[in-house]
C-alpha positions in Angstrom: 69.5 -142.1 -89.2 71.8 -139.8 -91.1 73.8 -141.7 -93.5 76.2 -139.0 -94.0 79.7 -139.9 -92.6 80.9 -137.8 -89.7 83.9 -135.8 -90.3 87.1 -137.3 -88.9 88.7 -135.4 -86.1 92.1 -136.2 -85.2 92.6 -137.0 -81.5 94.7 -134.6 -79.5 97.8 -136.4 -78.2 97.7 -136.9 -74.4 100.3 -134.8 -72.5 102.5 -137.2 -70.6 102.0 -137.2 -66.9 104.5 -135.0 -65.3 105.5 -135.7 -61.7 105.1 -132.7 -59.3 108.4 -131.0 -58.6 109.2 -131.1 -55.0 110.4 -127.8 -53.7 112.2 -128.3 -50.3 111.7 -124.8 -49.1 107.9 -124.5 -49.6 107.3 -128.1 -48.4 109.2 -127.2 -45.2 107.1 -123.9 -44.8 103.9 -126.0 -45.4 105.0 -128.6 -42.8 105.7 -125.9 -40.3 102.2 -124.3 -40.8 100.5 -127.7 -40.5 102.2 -128.3 -37.2 101.1 -124.9 -36.0 97.5 -125.6 -36.9 97.2 -129.3 -36.0 99.3 -129.5 -32.9 99.0 -126.0 -31.5 102.8 -125.8 -32.0 104.7 -122.5 -32.0 106.6 -121.6 -35.1 109.8 -120.5 -33.2 109.9 -124.2 -31.8 108.8 -126.0 -34.8 111.0 -124.2 -37.4 114.6 -124.8 -36.1 114.4 -128.6 -36.2 112.8 -128.6 -39.7 115.6 -126.4 -40.9 118.2 -128.6 -39.2 116.8 -131.7 -40.9 116.7 -130.0 -44.2 120.4 -129.0 -44.0 121.3 -132.5 -43.0 119.4 -134.2 -45.9 120.1 -131.8 -48.6 123.6 -130.6 -49.4 122.3 -127.7 -51.5 119.9 -126.3 -48.8 121.7 -123.1 -48.0 121.2 -120.0 -45.9 119.1 -118.3 -48.5 116.7 -121.3 -48.5 116.5 -121.1 -44.8 115.9 -117.3 -44.9 113.0 -117.9 -47.4 111.4 -120.7 -45.5 111.4 -118.6 -42.4 110.0 -115.6 -44.1 107.2 -117.8 -45.7 106.3 -119.2 -42.3 106.3 -116.1 -40.2 105.0 -113.8 -42.9 102.0 -116.1 -43.6 101.2 -116.4 -39.9 101.5 -112.7 -39.3 99.2 -111.8 -42.3 96.9 -114.8 -41.9 93.8 -112.5 -41.1 94.4 -110.4 -44.2 95.0 -113.3 -46.5 92.0 -115.2 -45.3 89.9 -112.2 -46.1 91.2 -111.9 -49.6 91.0 -115.8 -50.1 87.3 -115.6 -49.0 86.6 -112.9 -51.6 88.0 -115.3 -54.3 86.0 -118.5 -53.6 82.3 -119.3 -53.7 82.0 -121.1 -50.3 82.5 -120.1 -46.7 86.1 -120.2 -45.7 85.4 -122.7 -42.9 84.3 -125.2 -45.6 87.8 -125.3 -47.2 90.1 -128.0 -45.8 92.8 -126.5 -43.6 95.9 -127.9 -45.6 94.3 -126.3 -48.7 94.0 -123.0 -46.8 97.7 -123.3 -45.8 98.8 -123.7 -49.4 96.6 -120.7 -50.5 98.0 -118.6 -47.7 101.5 -119.3 -48.6 100.8 -118.5 -52.1 99.0 -115.2 -51.2 102.0 -114.3 -49.0 104.3 -114.8 -52.0 102.1 -112.8 -54.3 101.2 -109.9 -51.9 103.9 -109.8 -49.3 107.2 -110.7 -51.0 109.1 -109.6 -54.2 108.7 -113.1 -55.8 107.5 -112.6 -59.4 103.9 -113.4 -59.9 104.4 -116.3 -62.3 106.9 -117.9 -60.0 104.7 -117.4 -56.9 101.7 -119.1 -58.6 103.5 -121.9 -60.3 105.6 -122.7 -57.2 102.3 -122.8 -55.1 100.6 -125.0 -57.6 103.4 -127.4 -57.6 103.4 -127.5 -53.9 99.7 -128.2 -54.0 100.2 -131.2 -56.4 102.9 -132.6 -54.0 101.0 -132.3 -50.7 97.3 -132.1 -51.9 97.1 -133.9 -55.3 96.3 -132.8 -58.7 92.6 -132.2 -58.3 92.9 -129.6 -55.3 96.0 -128.2 -57.1 93.6 -126.9 -59.8 91.5 -125.1 -57.2 94.6 -123.5 -55.8 95.7 -122.4 -59.2 92.2 -120.8 -59.9 92.2 -119.0 -56.6 95.7 -117.7 -56.8 95.2 -116.4 -60.3 92.4 -114.3 -59.1 94.5 -113.0 -56.3 97.4 -112.2 -58.6 95.3 -109.7 -60.5 95.7 -107.0 -57.8 98.3 -105.9 -55.3 97.9 -105.8 -51.6 96.7 -102.1 -51.4 94.0 -102.8 -54.0 92.8 -105.9 -52.2 92.6 -104.1 -48.9 90.4 -101.5 -50.6 88.0 -104.3 -51.4 88.0 -106.5 -48.4 88.5 -104.0 -45.5 85.4 -101.8 -44.4 86.2 -98.0 -44.5 87.9 -96.7 -41.3 85.0 -94.1 -40.8 82.4 -96.8 -40.9 84.0 -99.4 -38.6 87.5 -98.3 -37.4 88.3 -101.5 -35.4 87.3 -103.9 -38.2 89.2 -101.8 -40.7 92.4 -102.0 -38.6 91.8 -105.8 -37.9 91.7 -106.6 -41.7 94.4 -104.2 -42.9 96.9 -105.0 -40.0 95.9 -108.8 -39.6 94.8 -108.9 -35.9 91.7 -110.2 -34.3 89.2 -107.4 -33.7 89.1 -108.0 -29.9 92.9 -107.7 -29.8 92.8 -104.4 -31.8 90.3 -103.1 -29.3 92.3 -104.3 -26.3 95.5 -102.8 -27.6 93.8 -99.5 -28.4 92.4 -99.3 -24.8 95.8 -99.9 -23.4 97.9 -97.7 -25.7 95.3 -94.8 -25.9 95.7 -92.1 -28.5 94.3 -91.8 -32.0 94.6 -93.7 -35.2 98.3 -93.0 -35.9 99.3 -94.6 -32.5 97.4 -97.8 -32.8 98.3 -98.3 -36.5 102.0 -97.9 -35.5 101.6 -100.5 -32.9 99.9 -103.0 -35.1 102.4 -102.4 -37.8 105.2 -103.1 -35.3 103.6 -106.4 -34.4 103.9 -107.5 -38.1 107.6 -106.6 -38.3 110.3 -109.1 -37.8 111.8 -108.5 -34.3 115.4 -108.0 -33.6 117.4 -110.7 -31.8 118.9 -109.2 -28.8 121.7 -110.7 -26.6 122.3 -110.1 -22.9 125.8 -110.1 -21.4 125.4 -111.5 -17.9 127.1 -109.1 -15.5 130.4 -110.3 -14.0 130.6 -113.1 -16.7 130.6 -111.1 -20.0 130.3 -107.6 -21.2 128.4 -106.0 -24.0 131.8 -105.0 -25.6 132.9 -108.5 -25.6 129.8 -109.6 -27.6 130.2 -106.7 -30.0 133.8 -107.6 -30.7 132.8 -111.2 -31.3 130.0 -110.4 -33.6 131.9 -107.6 -35.6 130.6 -104.3 -36.7 128.4 -105.7 -39.5 126.5 -108.1 -37.3 126.1 -106.4 -33.9 124.8 -103.1 -32.6 124.8 -101.9 -28.9 121.4 -102.1 -27.1 119.2 -99.1 -27.0 118.5 -99.0 -23.3 120.0 -101.8 -21.4 123.9 -101.5 -20.7 124.0 -105.3 -21.1 122.2 -105.6 -24.4 123.5 -106.1 -27.9 121.3 -106.2 -31.0 122.0 -108.5 -33.8 121.6 -107.1 -37.4 120.3 -109.4 -40.0 122.8 -112.2 -40.5 124.1 -112.1 -36.9 124.3 -115.5 -35.4 124.0 -115.9 -31.6 125.5 -119.4 -31.7 128.6 -117.9 -33.2 129.5 -116.1 -30.0 131.6 -117.9 -27.4 129.9 -116.3 -24.5 126.5 -117.5 -25.7 127.7 -121.1 -26.1 129.3 -121.0 -22.7 126.2 -119.5 -21.0 127.8 -116.3 -20.0 125.5 -114.4 -22.4 122.0 -115.3 -23.7 119.3 -114.3 -26.0 116.9 -112.0 -24.2 114.5 -109.1 -25.3 115.7 -105.7 -24.1 112.3 -105.2 -22.5 112.8 -108.3 -20.4 116.2 -107.0 -19.5 114.9 -103.6 -18.3 112.3 -105.3 -16.2 114.9 -107.3 -14.2 117.2 -104.3 -14.0 114.5 -102.1 -12.6 113.6 -104.5 -9.8 117.4 -105.0 -9.1 118.0 -101.3 -8.8 114.9 -100.3 -6.8 116.1 -98.5 -3.7 116.0 -100.5 -0.5 116.8 -99.8 3.2 118.3 -102.5 5.3 119.2 -105.9 4.1 119.6 -107.0 0.4 120.7 -110.5 0.6 117.8 -112.6 -0.6 116.1 -112.4 -3.9 113.3 -114.5 -5.4 112.1 -115.1 -8.9 108.7 -116.8 -8.4 107.9 -117.5 -12.0 111.3 -118.2 -13.3 110.8 -120.3 -16.5 112.3 -120.5 -19.0 115.1 -118.6 -17.1 116.1 -115.4 -19.0 115.2 -113.0 -16.2 116.3 -115.3 -13.6 119.9 -115.6 -15.2 120.2 -111.9 -15.2 118.9 -111.5 -11.7 121.3 -114.3 -10.5 124.3 -112.5 -12.0 123.3 -109.1 -10.6 122.7 -110.7 -7.2 126.2 -112.4 -7.3 127.8 -109.0 -7.8 126.3 -107.8 -4.5 126.7 -110.9 -2.5 123.1 -111.8 -2.6 121.5 -115.2 -3.3 118.7 -115.9 -5.8 116.0 -118.5 -5.3 114.4 -119.3 -8.8 111.1 -121.1 -8.6 109.1 -122.6 -11.5 106.0 -124.6 -11.2 106.6 -126.9 -14.2 109.5 -129.4 -13.8 110.6 -129.3 -17.5 110.7 -125.4 -17.4 112.6 -125.6 -14.1 115.2 -127.6 -15.9 115.5 -124.8 -18.4 116.1 -122.4 -15.6 118.8 -124.6 -14.1 120.5 -124.7 -17.5 120.3 -120.9 -17.9 121.8 -120.4 -14.4 124.6 -122.9 -14.7 127.9 -121.4 -14.2 126.6 -118.3 -12.2 129.3 -117.5 -9.7 127.1 -116.5 -6.8 124.8 -118.7 -4.7 121.5 -119.7 -6.2 118.9 -122.5 -6.1 116.4 -123.7 -8.5 113.2 -125.4 -7.4 110.0 -126.7 -8.9 107.2 -125.1 -6.8 103.8 -123.5 -7.2 104.1 -119.9 -6.5 100.5 -119.7 -5.3 101.3 -122.4 -2.5 104.9 -121.6 -1.9 107.3 -123.7 0.2 109.2 -120.7 1.4 108.4 -118.8 4.7 106.7 -115.4 4.4 108.6 -112.2 4.7 112.0 -113.5 4.1 113.0 -112.0 0.8 114.2 -108.5 0.0 113.4 -108.4 -3.7 110.8 -110.5 -5.4 110.0 -110.8 -9.2 106.7 -112.4 -10.3 106.5 -112.5 -14.1 103.0 -114.0 -14.3 101.6 -116.3 -17.0 99.4 -114.2 -19.4 98.0 -114.0 -22.8 101.4 -113.1 -24.3 99.8 -110.3 -26.4 103.1 -108.2 -25.8 105.1 -110.7 -27.9 102.9 -111.2 -31.0 106.0 -110.1 -33.1 107.7 -113.3 -31.9 104.8 -115.6 -31.8 102.4 -114.4 -34.5 100.3 -117.6 -34.4 99.2 -116.5 -30.7 96.9 -113.8 -32.0 94.7 -116.4 -33.8 94.9 -118.9 -30.9 94.0 -116.6 -27.9 90.4 -115.8 -27.1 88.9 -113.1 -24.8 87.8 -115.7 -22.4 91.4 -116.6 -21.7 91.7 -113.5 -19.7 89.2 -114.9 -17.1 91.3 -118.1 -16.9 94.5 -116.2 -16.2 92.9 -113.7 -13.7 92.9 -115.8 -10.6 96.3 -117.0 -11.0 97.8 -113.6 -11.7 96.2 -112.2 -8.5 97.2 -115.3 -6.5 100.9 -115.0 -7.6 101.0 -111.3 -6.7 99.4 -111.7 -3.4 101.9 -114.5 -2.4 104.8 -112.4 -3.8 103.9 -109.5 -1.5 103.7 -112.0 1.3 107.1 -113.4 0.6 108.8 -110.1 0.7 109.8 -108.4 4.1 108.4 -105.1 5.1 110.3 -102.5 3.2 111.2 -105.0 0.4 110.1 -104.6 -3.2 108.1 -106.8 -5.5 108.1 -106.4 -9.3 104.8 -107.7 -11.0 105.6 -108.1 -14.7 103.6 -109.5 -17.7 104.3 -109.8 -21.4 100.9 -108.4 -22.1 99.7 -104.8 -22.2 96.1 -105.8 -21.8 94.7 -103.7 -18.9 93.0 -106.7 -17.5 96.4 -108.3 -17.0 98.3 -105.2 -15.8 97.1 -102.4 -13.6 93.7 -103.9 -13.0 95.3 -107.0 -11.5 97.6 -104.7 -9.3 94.7 -102.5 -8.2 92.6 -105.4 -7.3 95.3 -107.0 -5.0 96.1 -103.7 -3.3 92.4 -102.9 -2.6 91.7 -106.4 -1.5 89.3 -107.4 -4.2 88.9 -111.3 -3.9 91.0 -111.3 -0.6 92.4 -109.3 2.2 93.9 -105.8 1.3 97.7 -105.8 1.0 99.8 -103.2 2.9 102.0 -102.0 0.0 102.7 -98.8 -1.9 103.6 -98.1 -5.5 107.2 -97.3 -6.3 107.8 -95.2 -9.4 109.4 -97.6 -11.9 110.2 -94.7 -14.5 113.5 -93.5 -13.0 114.7 -97.1 -12.8 114.7 -97.2 -16.6 117.1 -94.2 -17.3 117.1 -92.8 -20.8 113.9 -94.7 -21.9 111.4 -92.2 -23.4 107.6 -92.3 -23.4 107.1 -94.2 -20.2 103.8 -92.5 -19.4 102.5 -91.0 -16.2 103.6 -93.8 -14.0 104.2 -95.1 -11.5 104.0 -98.2 -13.5 105.7 -98.7 -16.8 104.4 -100.1 -20.1 106.9 -100.7 -22.9 105.8 -100.9 -26.6 107.3 -102.3 -29.6 106.5 -99.2 -31.8 108.0 -96.8 -29.2 110.9 -98.8 -27.6 111.6 -101.7 -30.0 110.9 -104.2 -27.2 108.2 -106.5 -26.5 105.3 -104.9 -24.8 106.4 -105.7 -21.3 104.5 -104.2 -18.2 106.1 -103.6 -14.8 104.6 -102.5 -11.5 107.0 -102.0 -8.5 105.4 -102.3 -5.1 106.9 -101.9 -1.7 105.5 -103.7 1.2 104.7 -101.3 4.1 103.4 -103.7 6.9 
């Protein structure tokens, strides 16, 4: 035994425990992401009540806080695929072995570091504090270590590392760089055609914040009225629809009397163009009975009802789901012309065949045309979903063609550009695949969208966010011939 006394080393004073600082903006963003992941919720439905609650409970929660929370949620969801690839490169285990709440905090931190102008030190420290609050001190250390690795490079440098070269695997390169699942990249490329520049422009448009567009319902409000109410700094005329008004950043739909009173509403300009094209398709003979066979939640139905009222026609709006039928009823309340809203299945309709002059069937679909507005949908959808929608889409179109009179017009619409949900469906129904052939002919929809460029070879129309600033709406117009 060594008799020599050990040197005395003074003990380091323990740092007093510091409670984690609660950041209401980042906690709100985290709660929204957890709801999207755990409950398959949509951010556009989850976020408004969370923001409302924050304003009610915290006097100093202002418009800038709301804007930051919104950017954190939507930005993180849009770039989730890119951030997952970067996070995976910074950890020593498969991404699937990281708890989802930890991944949400890491993705929020990655977005602040790589997708915003928040200073590096602030992005890291705020994210670590969030981790301490919602995950605990132990996992906060892991978050700190990963985010410090991410902070060493900017987004372009990370993409050079984690995305395969375009020349080696074009679809995977685009999937990582533009944060879309590979199968969606492939499907959009097939639908859009063209080379690299076109598909990149489309994928980039999917990652941009979409404009909010209002519709002035004919006979009840005008676009000029909406523009006057918003003022020059908050409102711009629509690009294509005479009833559209675009909100610039800071414009608030609820501040417009016509919106509060139901004389106007929020509706993408592509959705407006689809309704207008059906309403303006040339007809011979009667034009008194219109049908919207998949009317929920009511945007197109409200515009059609207003247009029908101006011509002395009546609209029947049908929606299978009762709660969505109630939304349609609310959207149509106050319409001056005759209308009726019912809850009914368009594949087993209660109406007699051949009694309508115009029919719109905006079928349920994958929603790949609205990824700007619902960014979480790209991670939720699977290729096999197409097979689930296929029988319903064909059934609804067949019944719509049965419902219209000879000489009447049917509009088949989807908020998806996927070929399996658009032209393939129409071709199958017209040729009788899976049922009897339908006696109908194509109507060229392009002249019914005057002034809108890049509508393709027709006779159907595919709108695009990168070309038209709208959701990727599809429209085929068909005239029944026998």
